[in-house]
C-alpha positions in Angstrom: 17.3 -19.4 32.5 17.5 -17.1 29.4 20.0 -16.5 26.7 21.7 -13.2 27.4 24.4 -12.8 24.8 26.1 -14.4 21.8 29.8 -13.5 21.1 32.0 -14.6 18.2 35.7 -15.0 17.9 37.8 -15.4 14.7 40.9 -17.3 15.8 43.8 -18.8 13.9 44.4 -20.9 12.0 41.0 -20.7 10.3 38.3 -21.2 13.0 35.3 -19.3 14.3 34.3 -19.8 18.0 30.9 -18.9 19.5 30.2 -18.2 23.2 26.6 -18.1 24.4 26.0 -16.6 27.8 22.9 -17.0 30.0 21.5 -14.8 32.7 22.3 -17.5 35.3 26.1 -17.5 34.5 26.3 -20.7 32.6 28.0 -20.3 29.2 28.4 -22.7 26.3 30.8 -22.8 23.4 30.2 -23.8 19.7 32.2 -23.8 16.5 30.2 -22.3 13.6 32.5 -22.2 10.6 32.7 -22.7 6.8 36.4 -22.7 6.0 37.3 -19.5 4.1 33.7 -18.1 4.6 34.2 -17.2 8.3 32.8 -13.6 7.9 29.8 -14.9 6.1 29.0 -17.4 8.8 29.7 -14.9 11.5 27.1 -12.6 9.9 24.6 -15.5 9.7 25.1 -16.2 13.4 24.6 -12.6 14.3 21.4 -12.4 12.3 20.1 -15.6 13.9 20.9 -14.3 17.3 17.9 -12.0 17.2 15.7 -15.1 17.5 17.6 -16.4 20.5 18.1 -13.5 22.9 15.8 -13.9 25.9 14.9 -17.5 25.0 15.3 -20.6 27.1 18.6 -22.3 26.0 17.2 -25.7 27.0 14.7 -25.9 24.1 17.4 -27.1 21.7 15.1 -29.0 19.3 12.6 -26.1 19.1 15.4 -23.6 18.4 16.7 -25.8 15.6 13.3 -26.1 14.0 12.8 -22.3 14.2 16.3 -21.4 13.0 16.3 -24.0 10.2 12.7 -23.6 9.0 11.7 -20.1 10.1 13.4 -18.2 7.2 11.6 -20.1 4.4 14.9 -20.8 2.6 16.7 -23.7 4.1 19.9 -25.7 4.0 23.3 -25.1 2.5 26.7 -24.7 4.2 26.3 -21.2 5.6 22.9 -21.5 7.3 23.5 -25.0 8.7 27.1 -24.2 9.9 25.7 -21.1 11.7 23.0 -23.3 13.3 25.6 -26.0 14.1 27.7 -23.7 16.2 24.7 -22.4 18.0 23.4 -25.9 18.7 26.7 -27.1 20.0 26.8 -24.2 22.5 23.3 -24.9 23.6 24.2 -28.5 24.3 27.2 -27.3 26.2 25.0 -25.1 28.4 22.5 -27.9 29.0 25.2 -30.4 30.0 26.7 -27.9 32.4 23.3 -27.2 33.9 22.7 -30.9 34.6 26.4 -31.5 35.4 26.5 -34.3 32.7 28.3 -34.9 29.4 26.1 -34.4 26.4 26.2 -38.1 25.5 24.4 -38.9 28.8 21.6 -36.6 27.7 21.4 -38.5 24.4 20.9 -42.0 25.7 24.2 -42.7 27.4 27.5 -44.1 26.3 27.9 -47.3 24.1 31.7 -47.1 24.2 34.5 -45.7 26.4 36.9 -44.6 23.7 37.0 -44.2 19.9 39.7 -44.8 17.3 41.1 -41.7 15.6 43.0 -41.2 12.4 45.6 -38.6 11.5 46.2 -36.7 8.3 49.5 -37.0 6.4 49.1 -35.0 3.2 49.6 -37.2 0.1 51.1 -35.3 -2.8 54.8 -36.2 -2.6 55.8 -39.9 -2.3 58.9 -39.5 -0.1 57.0 -37.2 2.4 54.1 -39.6 2.8 56.2 -42.6 3.6 58.1 -40.7 6.3 54.9 -39.1 7.6 53.2 -42.6 7.8 56.2 -43.9 9.8 56.0 -40.9 12.1 52.3 -41.4 12.8 52.9 -45.1 13.7 55.6 -43.9 16.1 53.1 -41.6 17.7 50.7 -44.5 18.2 48.2 -44.0 15.4 46.8 -47.1 13.8 45.1 -45.2 11.0 45.9 -42.3 8.7 44.2 -40.4 5.8 45.9 -38.9 2.8 45.1 -37.3 -0.5 44.7 -40.1 -3.0 45.9 -38.0 -6.0 47.0 -34.7 -7.3 44.4 -32.5 -9.1 43.0 -34.1 -12.2 41.2 -33.0 -15.4 37.9 -34.6 -16.4 40.0 -37.2 -18.3 43.7 -37.1 -17.4 47.0 -38.9 -18.0 47.5 -42.4 -16.7 50.8 -41.0 -15.4 48.8 -39.4 -12.5 47.0 -42.7 -11.9 50.4 -44.4 -11.6 51.7 -41.7 -9.3 48.6 -42.2 -7.0 49.2 -45.9 -7.0 52.9 -45.4 -6.3 52.2 -43.3 -3.2 50.1 -45.9 -1.4 52.3 -48.7 -2.7 55.4 -47.1 -1.2 53.6 -46.8 2.2 52.6 -50.4 2.1 56.1 -51.5 1.2 57.5 -49.4 4.0 55.0 -50.2 6.9 52.9 -53.2 5.7 49.2 -53.6 6.1 48.7 -53.1 9.9 48.2 -49.4 9.2 44.8 -48.5 8.0 44.9 -45.9 5.2 41.9 -43.7 4.1 42.3 -42.2 0.6 40.6 -38.8 0.2 39.7 -38.0 -3.4 38.5 -34.7 -2.1 36.0 -34.3 -4.9 38.9 -33.3 -7.1 38.4 -36.3 -9.4 35.6 -36.7 -12.0 33.7 -39.9 -12.8 35.8 -41.0 -15.8 39.1 -41.0 -13.8 37.5 -42.1 -10.5 36.5 -45.4 -12.0 40.1 -46.0 -13.1 41.6 -44.9 -9.8 39.4 -47.0 -7.5 40.2 -50.1 -9.5 43.9 -49.5 -9.5 44.1 -48.6 -5.8 42.1 -51.6 -4.6 45.0 -54.1 -4.3 46.5 -51.9 -1.6 43.5 -52.4 0.7 42.5 -48.8 1.6 40.3 -48.4 4.7 38.0 -46.3 2.6 37.8 -44.0 -0.4 36.4 -40.6 0.4 34.5 -38.3 -1.9 35.5 -40.1 -5.1 33.3 -37.5 -6.9 31.8 -34.2 -5.8 28.7 -34.6 -3.7 26.6 -32.9 -6.5 27.7 -35.8 -8.7 26.8 -38.6 -6.2 24.7 -40.4 -8.9 28.1 -41.4 -10.4 28.7 -43.6 -7.4 26.4 -46.1 -9.0 29.1 -46.7 -11.6 32.1 -46.3 -9.3 31.0 -49.0 -6.8 31.0 -51.5 -9.6 34.7 -51.0 -10.1 35.8 -51.7 -6.5 35.0 -53.5 -3.2 36.7 -50.7 -1.1 34.2 -49.0 1.2 33.0 -45.7 -0.2 32.7 -42.7 2.2 31.1 -39.3 1.7 29.2 -36.6 3.5 31.4 -33.8 4.7 29.6 -31.5 2.2 26.1 -32.7 2.9 23.8 -30.8 5.3 21.1 -32.1 7.6 19.3 -35.4 7.3 17.5 -34.3 4.1 20.8 -34.2 2.2 21.7 -37.6 3.5 18.4 -39.2 2.6 19.0 -40.0 -1.1 22.6 -41.2 -0.8 21.6 -43.6 2.0 18.5 -44.9 0.1 20.5 -45.3 -3.1 22.7 -47.7 -1.3 26.1 -46.7 -2.9 27.9 -45.6 0.2 29.3 -47.6 3.1 30.5 -44.7 5.4 28.9 -41.4 6.1 31.0 -38.4 7.3 28.8 -35.7 8.7 30.7 -32.7 10.0 29.2 -31.5 13.2 30.1 -27.9 12.5 28.4 -28.0 9.1 25.5 -30.5 9.1 23.3 -29.0 11.8 25.0 -29.8 15.1 25.1 -32.7 17.5 21.5 -33.9 17.6 21.1 -33.5 13.8 24.2 -35.6 13.3 22.8 -38.2 15.8 19.6 -38.4 13.7 21.7 -38.8 10.5 23.7 -41.6 12.2 20.4 -43.3 13.1 19.3 -43.1 9.5 22.6 -44.7 8.5 22.3 -47.4 11.0 19.0 -48.5 9.5 20.8 -48.8 6.1 23.7 -50.7 7.7 26.1 -47.8 7.0 29.0 -46.8 9.3 29.8 -43.3 10.6 33.1 -41.5 10.7 32.5 -37.9 11.6 34.5 -35.4 9.5 36.5 -32.9 11.7 39.6 -31.2 10.3 38.5 -28.2 12.5 39.1 -27.0 16.1 38.7 -28.3 19.6 35.0 -27.5 20.0 33.9 -29.4 16.9 36.1 -32.3 18.0 34.6 -32.3 21.5 31.1 -32.2 20.0 32.0 -35.1 17.6 33.3 -37.2 20.6 30.0 -36.6 22.4 28.3 -38.0 19.3 30.8 -40.9 19.0 30.1 -41.9 22.6 26.4 -42.7 22.1 26.4 -43.8 18.4 26.9 -47.5 17.8 27.7 -47.3 14.1 30.7 -44.9 14.6 33.9 -46.7 13.9 36.6 -43.9 13.7 36.9 -40.2 14.3 38.9 -37.6 12.3 40.9 -35.0 14.2 43.2 -32.2 13.1 46.3 -32.3 15.4 49.2 -31.3 13.2 47.2 -31.0 10.0 48.8 -28.8 7.4 46.0 -26.2 7.8 47.0 -25.5 11.4 49.6 -22.8 10.9 50.0 -20.5 13.9 47.7 -22.4 16.2 46.8 -26.1 16.7 44.1 -28.2 18.2 45.1 -28.0 21.8 46.1 -24.4 22.0 42.8 -23.0 23.2 42.1 -25.6 25.9 42.8 -25.2 29.6 43.4 -28.9 29.8 44.8 -30.3 26.5 45.1 -33.8 28.1 41.3 -34.3 27.4 42.4 -35.1 23.8 45.3 -37.4 24.7 45.7 -40.1 22.1 46.7 -43.6 23.4 47.4 -46.5 21.0 45.4 -44.7 18.3 42.3 -44.1 20.5 41.0 -41.1 22.5 38.9 -41.5 25.6 35.4 -40.0 25.6 35.5 -36.7 27.6 33.4 -37.2 30.7 33.2 -33.6 31.9 29.9 -31.7 31.8 28.6 -30.4 28.5 31.1 -30.9 25.7 33.6 -32.1 28.2 36.2 -29.4 27.5 37.2 -26.1 29.1 38.0 -23.3 26.7 40.8 -20.9 27.7 38.8 -17.7 27.1 41.8 -15.4 27.7 43.7 -17.1 24.9 40.7 -17.0 22.6 40.1 -13.3 23.2 43.8 -12.5 22.7 43.9 -14.5 19.4 40.6 -12.9 18.2 42.3 -9.4 18.4 44.5 -10.5 15.5 41.8 -12.7 13.9 42.4 -14.3 10.5 41.3 -14.1 6.9 42.1 -17.7 5.8 41.7 -18.5 2.2 42.3 -21.9 0.5 45.0 -22.4 -2.2 43.8 -22.1 -5.8 44.7 -25.0 -8.1 44.9 -24.9 -11.9 45.5 -27.6 -14.4 48.2 -27.6 -17.0 45.9 -25.9 -19.5 45.2 -23.1 -17.1 41.6 -24.1 -16.2 40.4 -24.3 -12.7 41.0 -27.5 -10.8 38.9 -28.8 -7.8 41.0 -28.5 -4.7 
């Protein structure tokens, strides 16, 4: 069996899908994307495709090594996201060839289902309380929200009080049975992060995510001394080499590799195994589309230190299309009591509605993130 063709589709709301075809009629799907850099990643996949045409799709590890190491310059979001989508599609092909889900090819399942959490926003107090109540009604047992509005390097304590007020209002309204992840989104700097984590701790967050930007992870040494809340990071780390130092430093409790950014399914499995050796949990990052979620669930199935999975149903980014819209059978992602069953179909376990994908790709998208500025007009981390 040989790789015959790679085809890319930009589809709303902000996704890029990849289809790899073989000469034996088996095709696989992947999701190579850097949000707001879809054309750049598309070009990277097209460039990498010259290595793959005519090659055996089964040699996934060898293809990863060649694509990652063969160009001399390595790593970063664009290259590893392009490789991630290719790698996902190759696993989809391999699973379909053997008529088995990917997790069976990676050692077999260690669980039947995985808990999921849902996004609720976080900037406006009234909205978050109502959104939290709605998620409970929908059966979710865990949510994630922005911890705070944008902040300067050193900012007013009023913003700290506002951040505390949001989670306090939720706790007052729904109690402590609901788990709450607080996403700092890298928009807070060390000086304010230390204050925030201390003030937020009494409300028992499930975790605090990206309290500082990943390029400032050395600041976690100070931050962890101000809280006992688990610290999570990793959505903007790429391949096992980026995760090596944060894990060995010992300041993080949860890693969040994104399977459309960090190198794909097997690379994330290697990262998770590294984390297991450091007694660190895994919560794969996935505010993306159905292919990335399917790939993440394959990882979740065979990875013992996974404890929860992000998913994007109803997330504020999903304007125009949502998670289920490109699937022939949306019930594969049916959430019950805050859990989703591991897909047991071959490959990634989903069937893409190719007609809908092709139709959506005719319109495409040019998604860009909002730009935030502080009161003095300077740029703010989003």
